[in-house]
N, C-alpha and C positions, 0 to 999 in steps of 0.2 A: 458471428465466428468465424473467427482467426485464420484464414484460410493462406496468407501470406508465406510463401517458397521460405524454405531455409535449408541452409550448409550449415557442416560442421568444419571448421578448420582447426585444427592440432598444432599448438605452438608448443616446443619446447624453452621452460621456463630458466634464468638463471638467478636461481635462488640464494642471497647472502649468507654464508656458510651460519652466521648468526642467530639467525631466524629459520632456519630449516626446522629444528625441534618446533618451532610454533607451527609450522602447517600439520608438522604429524600431531600435535596436539589437537588442533583443529579435525581434524579427522577421528581422534580417538571421540570425542566428544559427539560429533556430528554423527556417526554410528551409534553410539548408543541414543541416542535420540529418537533414532530409525528402528532400531532393533526395539527400545520400550514402548515404542509405540505399536510395532508389528505385536508385539506379545501382549499388549494390552487388548489390540483390537481383533486378534485372532479369537474365535472361540466355537471349537467343535460343538460341544456341549449345548450349545445355544444360539447364538450369531454370531457370525465377522461385521463390525462395525466399521460401514466403508464410509462414511462421511467426513469430510476434513476437517466441517466445523463444529462435531460432536468431540473429535477427537482435541481438535486445540481447548476444546474447553473444559474437556478433563484433564491434559497432557502439558498445557503450554506452562504454566506460572509454573510446576513441581520441575519441569525440565529446566526453566531460567535458572529456576535455584542450584540443581544439580550440577550444570555447567557452566562455562563463564562465556557462553558464544552470546553474537547478540542476537536479537530480537528475530530476524530474518534469516539465520540460520537456522533456529531453533524451529521456524516453522518451516524452513525448506523440511528439516529430516523429518519431522509429521508427515507433511505432504509425500515425500518417497514411499515412505510405510505405508499410508494408506491406500497409492496407487499399486503396490504390490501385493496388497491385501484383495482390491478389487480385482485385479488378474487373478489371485486364487480363487477366487468368490466362483468366475466365471466360467474356471474351470472343472469346479465343485459341479456346478451349475449343468455342464457337459459330461456327467459321469467320470471324468477323466480324476487320476490319483494326483494327490498335491498334500505340501504343507505349507507352517508357517512358516513364510520368508524370512530368513535369516540374512544380516550383511556383515560381509565382515572382508569386503573387497575395498579397496585403498579407492575411494572418492568421495569428494566434498559438493557439493550444487551451490552454485555462486549465481546473482542478476546483478541487475544495477544498484540496488542498494546495499548490498555487500562487497561488492565490487565495481575496481571501474576499469575501462577497457581501453587505452591510449595507444596511440601510434607504435614505440616500439617497447611498450612495458605493461604491463596490469599492476594494483594493488588491489591486494586479498585481506577481507575480513579476519582474524584471529584473537583468541582469549587475549590478547597482548598486543593489540592496539593493528592496523593493519600494515603489511609486509608490501615493498615493493620490489618486482620481480620485472627483470629484464627481458623480453623476448631474444631469442637465441635462431637466428636464420640465416638463408648465404645471403649476396651482395644483390639489389635493388634489381640488376639486369641479369641476375637466374633466377630469382624468383616469381618475376613476370607474367609466367606461366604455370605457377604453383596455385594450388588452392588458396593460399593466402594473400598473393598479388591478385588472382583475380575476384577474392571474395572479403576478403578483410581489409584490403584497403583500395577497398572499392567505396566512395562518399553512396553507393545505392544503397551498400547490406549496411543492415546495422547491426552491433553484436546486443544483443537480449539478455542472454548468459549465457555461462559456463562448468562446466565439470571440471575439476582438478583431481589427476589422478597421478601417480608414484608408481616409476618403473623401480622397481628393488633390484634387480639384478643390475641394470646399469646406475643405479642411484641420481636419475632424475625425475625431475617434477615435469607434467606434462599438462597444458591447459586444451581444453575441447570446448573450443567456443562456438556455440550456437549464433548464425546470426539471420536475418528477415530480411525481407526487400520485397514489398506488398505491388510491386511494380513491373517485376523481373518478368519478361517474358523469353528469353531464349534456349528454353527448353522444354516449350510446351506447356510447365507446369501452371496450373491453374491461378488465376491472379485477381487479388481483391482491387473491387472496384475503388476507385478515390472520387468525391465531389471534385469539383475544381471553380477556381472565377474565373472572371472575364478574361485575362488574358492566362487562363493555360496552368497559374500555379498551382500545387498541390494544395489542398484545404481540408482543415480539418473542425470539430467544433466541440465544444470546451461547456463543463459547467461548474458552476463557479458556487462556494461555499462558504460561508459566513459561520462559523462557529462562536457563540457566548456564554456567557453565566450567567443573565436572566431572559424570560421571552423561552422563546424556542430556541433547540438545542443546538439545529442545525438548520439553516435559512436557503436555499438554492438561489438559484438565478434563475428559475423556471417557477418561482413564487410559491415551493413547495417548503411548510415548517413543518420540519421531522422532530418528535418529542419536545419535552419541557424541561428547561436547563432547572425550572424552579422546583419541580418535581423530583427532581436525581438530588437537589441538594437539601430539599427536606426531608428527604430519605435520609440521606447522610446525618441532617441535625437528627433524626430518630433515633440514630443507633449511638450518637456520641451521646446524646445523653441517658439513654437505658444504659452504656456503657460509665457513665459519669458515676451514677447511685449506686451502679455495681461494685465499681470502684471503692467508694466508701466504705461499705459492707465492710469489705477486707476481708471475707472468711473464702476457704479454699473453694467451697460450692460454690460463690460467687466470682471465684477467677475463672474457673473450668468454663460456667456462663459467659463467661465474656468472651474466650477463648470459642465457643460455639458460636455465637450471636455475630461474631466477626469473621468468622467461616462464611455463615448464611449470607451477611450482607455482601461481603467480598464477591461469590458465587452469581449473589443478585445483581450486584453492578456491571459485572462482566455480561450475565446473561441480555442486560436493557442496552449494555453496548454492543454487542452481537447483535442485538434485532433492531438498533438505529442503523445501524452500518447495512444491515440487509434492505433495509428501506431504503437508504439512499440510492444504491446499488442499484435496484427497482426502479427508481425516478431517472437514474441516468441511462436505463436502457430502453425505459417510456420515452423520455425526451430525443433517444439515437443519437447519444453523443459519444464521441470516440475519447473524452480525456476530462477526470475530476479533479479541477484545482480547489487546494486550501491554500491559508495562509501559513506562512512558516512558523512552525512548530516554536523558536525561539520567542516570536513575537506571541504567540497565545501567551507560554510562559509571563511574560513582561508584561501584558496586557492582564493578568489575572495573578499577578506578584502576592496583592494582597490579599486574594485569596486563599482559599486549603487547598494543602498538599493533594489531597484529593481530588480537586476540579483538574490540577496541573495535570496530574496522572489520567483523568477519565478523559481531557481533550487529545493525550500524546496517545491514550490507547486508543480511541474512537479511530483516529488518524492510522493508526499501525493493523485496525483490522479490516479498514478500508483497504489498505492496499493489500493486505494479506489476500484477503476476499476475492479482488479483480485479477489476481492471477490464472485463474482459470474461467476469463472471461477478456473479449478485446479491448478491455478498457486499461486505461494505464492513469495512475495518480503523480501528480506535477505540485508543487508550489510555488508562492511569489509574495514577494515582499509587501504587505497591506498598507505602509505607510498610508496613511489620511485616508484612506476606503471609506471610510464610516464621515467622514468631512466632505469629500465629493460630491457632487451631483452626477449620476449618471443618465442624466439625461442632458446638458447640456457642458458638464465639464467641471462648473465652477467649486474651487474650493474655498470652504471658510467653515470656521469652528461653531460658528453659529448657524451653520445648516440644520445641525442635528440636537434634537433636543429628546433625551433617552430613546424610547423608539420609535419617536415619527422624526419625519425629514423633511423639512422645509427649503430649498434651496431659495435661499436671498435677491441670487441675480435673476433665475426665472421662473419660478414661482413652483416648481415643480417639487409635488407631495406625496410622501409614501412610507411604507415603511420605512425603518432605519435599517435595520436588517437584511431585508430586499435587494437597497440599495447599494449596501456595504456588498453581498453576494455578485452583485451583477461588474461591480467594479473592481470585486477579485477577477471575475473571468478577461472583464474587458483589459486588467491590466498583461495578464498573461497574453492577450491576442495583440497587444503593441506590443508587447516583446518578438512575438514572431515577427508581425512587419515588419520588427527593425533591424530582421536581420537574425536573431538566435535560434538555432534549434531546438526545434520541440520532441519531446518523447518520441512523439509521431510520426518526425522527421518532415513534417510541412514546413511548404512558403507563408502560408498566411493560416488564417483561422477566424471562428466566428463564435458567439456565446451564442448557449441554447435560452431561450426568455419563456416565462411562464406563461400558459395557456389558464383563461380565466380571467377575473380581472382584480384591481385591486382600487379598492375606491378613494377619494380623497384625505381620508382620517387612517389610512394605514391596513383596513378590514379588507381581509381577501376572501375571495370566493374562487374556487376551483372550476372548472368547466364543468365536471359532471353535476351542480350541483344549479348551475344557470337556468336549468329544464331546454 
């Protein structure tokens, strides 16, 4: 559980006159998402839906079609509404009177995927690309004893999210930035303990994840094989074959059937991806890691450029689902450039194209032999750890990092046996 203390700093924004309308449009569409979700989830005569996953399964695609918001802002709108519904349910349980939550106040919720928080400005996602907003604050010597100086300009505090608000009377935008600091002890608030290495630098643990077109859908650096990419492709092929036969028929009835089976397959695919995302998060929590590390999505698209658009959508959607689901946990998601991770030996570091043969990996230098996807997952995590050791700041704010490894056995033929099956 994330118990890091938080501080909120209110910052006045200087928004370019020609971009102010974009922020108002963002607000309108964000409130549309929250009110649509609230209306759907609040059910007096049946039951109120308080599951964020159920709400997203039911509404996400529809709200993406109805708005021009990014995926993250749509998800934030859904989440805000469900949290309000949860509060209403608690009141009902206590016998208190309440009603369906309605959202009409000017506000938009951002996090690091939909905004960047810089020293003197922020960039905010809108339906018409991002807008850069300069901060308006006093001179440095005058703000040292203000919340902005004590927290926002303090490297120990990290901006994690923000709420954009608008003062109609003053015609002014404000950003209420939430900052976290797991090591802050200045006011006696509860502190989240962090692991440390020998020289006292804060350390974190990450889980590397390799995504695949064939074989296991996702393989982790702990040796967990999640889902089957072959099965997902097989289900897609079945759908395409049936659709092709119906298209040849050409009747209205066939056309309606195509629409029906297309909708069912879409729902099935999304549900399958949701379940695989849940599997991954369970594995991350079992391994007690701090973060989940993927390949960068642009590389995934290049890697399967000859595959179907469905495959590209599936992997991008999977990462997106994991990012959304970790918001209610202490985990974070980050990415690395995965160049040569499939050819590099995770044991000795030797990189050569002859190291890998389909799903088998055998280092031509040290002889290390292992499942190729598992080897790649370890390399993905290792690369992230290398970034941190070379001075790049992690999303967890660490100085150093380690990778989580498997619990179980992986024989020389690449066959993995989890610990619970070893007897």
